[in-house]
C-alpha positions as semicolon CSV with decimal commas, in nm:
position;residue;x (nm);y (nm);z (nm)
1;X;0,000;0,000;0,000
2;X;0,284;0,240;0,087
3;X;0,456;0,169;-0,244
4;X;0,137;0,255;-0,434
5;X;0,099;0,581;-0,240
6;X;0,464;0,670;-0,300
7;X;0,433;0,585;-0,668
8;X;0,124;0,804;-0,698
9;X;0,298;1,095;-0,523
10;X;0,603;1,064;-0,747
11;X;0,387;1,044;-1,059
12;X;0,200;1,356;-0,951
13;X;0,527;1,538;-0,880
14;X;0,654;1,452;-1,226
15;X;0,331;1,510;-1,416
16;X;0,212;1,839;-1,263
17;X;0,499;2,040;-1,414
18;X;0,423;1,882;-1,751
19;X;0,056;1,970;-1,713
20;X;0,152;2,327;-1,629
21;X;0,372;2,346;-1,940
22;X;0,086;2,204;-2,146
23;X;-0,135;2,492;-2,036
24;X;0,101;2,730;-2,217
25;X;-0,013;2,566;-2,540
26;X;-0,384;2,593;-2,459
27;X;-0,553;2,868;-2,657
28;X;-0,643;3,174;-2,453
29;X;-1,015;3,143;-2,523
30;X;-1,035;2,784;-2,401
31;X;-0,915;2,850;-2,045
32;X;-1,175;2,787;-1,778
33;X;-1,400;2,966;-1,676
34;X;-1,561;3,000;-2,017
35;X;-1,717;3,346;-1,969
36;X;-1,377;3,512;-1,947
37;X;-1,266;3,413;-2,299
38;X;-0,907;3,469;-2,187
39;X;-0,964;3,846;-2,163
40;X;-0,925;3,894;-1,789
41;X;-0,551;3,827;-1,781
42;X;-0,450;4,178;-1,686
43;X;-0,101;4,133;-1,540
44;X;0,173;4,309;-1,735
45;X;0,433;4,041;-1,655
46;X;0,271;3,699;-1,619
47;X;0,589;3,507;-1,529
48;X;0,569;3,129;-1,508
49;X;0,224;3,000;-1,596
50;X;0,153;2,715;-1,358
51;X;-0,220;2,665;-1,399
52;X;-0,385;2,330;-1,439
53;X;-0,715;2,408;-1,619
54;X;-1,026;2,320;-1,421
55;X;-0,817;2,268;-1,104
56;X;-0,621;2,586;-1,030
57;X;-0,890;2,839;-1,099
58;X;-0,929;3,179;-0,935
59;X;-1,203;3,310;-1,163
60;X;-1,280;3,616;-0,948
61;X;-0,925;3,750;-0,911
62;X;-0,768;3,939;-1,202
63;X;-0,436;4,106;-1,269
64;X;-0,116;4,124;-1,072
65;X;-0,124;4,191;-0,700
66;X;0,246;4,269;-0,643
67;X;0,244;4,634;-0,757
68;X;-0,095;4,743;-0,894
69;X;-0,167;5,109;-0,966
70;X;-0,540;5,055;-0,912
71;X;-0,722;4,795;-0,699
72;X;-1,095;4,747;-0,754
73;X;-1,338;4,543;-0,548
74;X;-1,638;4,485;-0,772
75;X;-1,965;4,315;-0,673
76;X;-1,968;3,972;-0,838
77;X;-2,253;4,038;-1,079
78;X;-2,027;4,267;-1,280
79;X;-1,780;3,990;-1,371
80;X;-1,897;3,984;-1,733
81;X;-1,846;4,357;-1,784
82;X;-1,509;4,412;-1,621
83;X;-1,268;4,289;-1,890
84;X;-1,399;4,530;-2,157
85;X;-1,429;4,814;-1,902
86;X;-1,072;4,765;-1,781
87;X;-0,947;4,742;-2,142
88;X;-1,125;5,068;-2,232
89;X;-0,987;5,239;-1,919
90;X;-0,634;5,119;-1,998
91;X;-0,667;5,247;-2,354
92;X;-0,759;5,594;-2,223
93;X;-0,498;5,576;-1,944
94;X;-0,194;5,385;-2,080
95;X;0,001;5,425;-1,754
96;X;-0,243;5,176;-1,598
97;X;-0,200;4,909;-1,870
98;X;-0,136;4,579;-1,696
99;X;-0,136;4,748;-1,353
100;X;-0,502;4,707;-1,250
101;X;-0,600;4,436;-1,005
102;X;-0,967;4,359;-0,953
103;X;-1,185;4,110;-0,771
104;X;-1,541;4,015;-0,863
105;X;-1,670;3,854;-0,545
106;X;-2,012;3,892;-0,381
107;X;-2,038;4,225;-0,194
108;X;-2,068;4,053;0,145
109;X;-1,745;3,862;0,084
110;X;-1,568;4,179;-0,028
111;X;-1,693;4,353;0,287
112;X;-1,532;4,079;0,498
113;X;-1,210;4,121;0,302
114;X;-1,218;4,496;0,368
115;X;-1,269;4,421;0,740
116;X;-0,963;4,194;0,719
117;X;-0,748;4,479;0,586
118;X;-0,769;4,360;0,225
119;X;-0,621;4,019;0,295
120;X;-0,775;3,712;0,133
121;X;-0,683;3,344;0,125
122;X;-0,778;3,102;-0,150
123;X;-0,656;2,747;-0,101
124;X;-0,302;2,777;0,031
125;X;-0,238;3,122;-0,122
126;X;-0,279;3,439;0,085
127;X;-0,233;3,794;-0,040
128;X;-0,332;4,149;0,047
129;X;-0,479;4,403;-0,194
130;X;-0,645;4,701;-0,029
131;X;-0,912;4,851;-0,255
132;X;-0,884;5,194;-0,411
133;X;-1,251;5,167;-0,506
134;X;-1,535;4,940;-0,393
135;X;-1,815;4,908;-0,650
136;X;-2,130;4,777;-0,483
137;X;-2,474;4,890;-0,380
138;X;-2,492;5,244;-0,245
139;X;-2,625;5,134;0,097
140;X;-2,348;4,872;0,132
141;X;-2,079;5,129;0,049
142;X;-2,231;5,393;0,277
143;X;-2,244;5,144;0,564
144;X;-1,869;5,082;0,531
145;X;-1,804;5,456;0,521
146;X;-2,016;5,502;0,835
147;X;-1,814;5,228;1,008
148;X;-1,486;5,399;0,913
149;X;-1,373;5,117;0,682
150;X;-1,396;5,328;0,364
151;X;-1,346;5,696;0,292
152;X;-1,643;5,883;0,147
153;X;-1,830;6,018;-0,017
154;X;-2,018;5,730;-0,178
155;X;-2,081;5,809;-0,545
156;X;-2,373;5,648;-0,733
157;X;-2,244;5,524;-1,069
158;X;-2,524;5,317;-1,224
159;X;-2,897;5,255;-1,203
160;X;-3,108;4,982;-1,351
161;X;-3,462;4,872;-1,417
162;X;-3,555;4,522;-1,314
163;X;-3,781;4,294;-1,514
164;X;-3,923;3,950;-1,458
165;X;-3,929;3,706;-1,746
166;X;-4,168;3,410;-1,756
167;X;-4,244;3,147;-2,017
168;X;-4,513;3,260;-2,263
169;X;-4,734;2,963;-2,168
170;X;-4,773;3,102;-1,815
171;X;-4,916;3,454;-1,808
172;X;-4,702;3,666;-1,580
173;X;-4,988;3,841;-1,405
174;X;-5,167;3,521;-1,302
175;X;-4,848;3,355;-1,184
176;X;-4,698;3,650;-0,999
177;X;-4,989;3,864;-0,888
178;X;-5,002;3,714;-0,537
179;X;-4,638;3,805;-0,470
180;X;-4,574;4,104;-0,694
181;X;-4,755;4,435;-0,702
182;X;-4,547;4,667;-0,906
183;X;-4,470;4,809;-1,247
184;X;-4,500;4,632;-1,579
185;X;-4,467;4,257;-1,628
186;X;-4,285;4,125;-1,931
187;X;-4,368;3,791;-2,085
């Protein structure tokens, strides 16, 4: 039994570096998670790529943390918009190219990270990145300002209109009228 365990450990030690090298050959748009399309790799100097696809995945952490010029904590629902926004910002401000670090975690998780001084641990990796800006709901941001964890003022930057979609076979009003009394339903 011990020989099998030792053999497995040795095989893993020999194969993991090969797997990491193989990831260099993987096309950028095939790296997991699929919604990133390889566009959220914002570090100027990427160094050794030691990522085993589908295993070593930090989908909500982007850029280099060693010397960023701008650190953004962004509520997780904005993950899909950040790569093009960062690219547009970097195009207008070339000094920031490859020097923006951002996280797209749920606001409550980001709040806990702010309370921890910007330090986060994922697996066996721990790093600190104190935010220059925290993009979340106005009440959440104001609460952190009131608690002395952020510096104000809070600045509203976006608004939205919510809609509920239902299948056409089920009329929205009949299905939702007991729980929803509000503006227009869309079906």
